[in-house]
N, C-alpha and C positions, 0 to 999 in steps of 0.2 A: 447522455453524452459522456464520452470518455476522452481523457487526454493522457498520453504516454508520460511516464516518469522513469527516471533512472534510479534503480535501487543501488545504494552505495554500501550499506552494511546490513547484516542479518543478526538476529539473536537466536540461538539454538538451531542454526542452519536453516530455519524455516520462516520464522517471524521477522517482519520488517523492522529495522532499527533506525535507518537513516536513508533518505532519498532526496533527489533533486528534481525540481519542477520549475520551469520558466526562469532558470538562472539562479534560483534560490535553493539552499540546502535546508531540509527539515529534519530535525531530530525528533523521533517518536518517543513520547513520554510514557505511553501505555497503549496496549492493545486491548480495547474494551470488549470486542467480540470477534469471533472467527467462525465462518461457515463454509461449507463446500457445496457448490452448485454448478452443475453442467460443466465439468472439466475446468473449474476455476475455484481458487480460494478467495474468499471475500473477508477483508479485515476492516473493522471500524476502529480507527486509531485516534488517539489524542495527541496533538502537537501544537504548541504555541496557543493554547486555549481554544483550539478548534477541534471539532470532531469531523474526521475525514474518512471517506470510504475508498480504500485501496483494493485493487483486484489483481491477482496473479493468474494470468491465463496460461494454463499448463501446456496446452498443445503448441503454443508459440513461445513459451517462456517470457512473455511480455508482462510488464507491470503498467497499471494505469490507475488514474484517479477517476472515480465514477461520480458524476453529478446527477442527482435524481431530479 
C-alpha cells in the first residue's frame, strides 16, 4: 500500500529532507538506505524514531510512503 506525500525540502538536490503527510511535517534525521528499482528511488529514512520507506516514482515525479 502507498500513500502520497508532499516533499518540502531536499538535501543535495536528490535526497529527501522534509515532507508532509496527513497534515504533519516530518524532518528526516537520516537516510539509512537508498536503492533504484523499476523507475523509482527507494529511501529508507529515519525520522521521529521511526524507520519509514519513501518512494520517488520517476515517471510521474510523485513521492509516496510505502507500507509493506
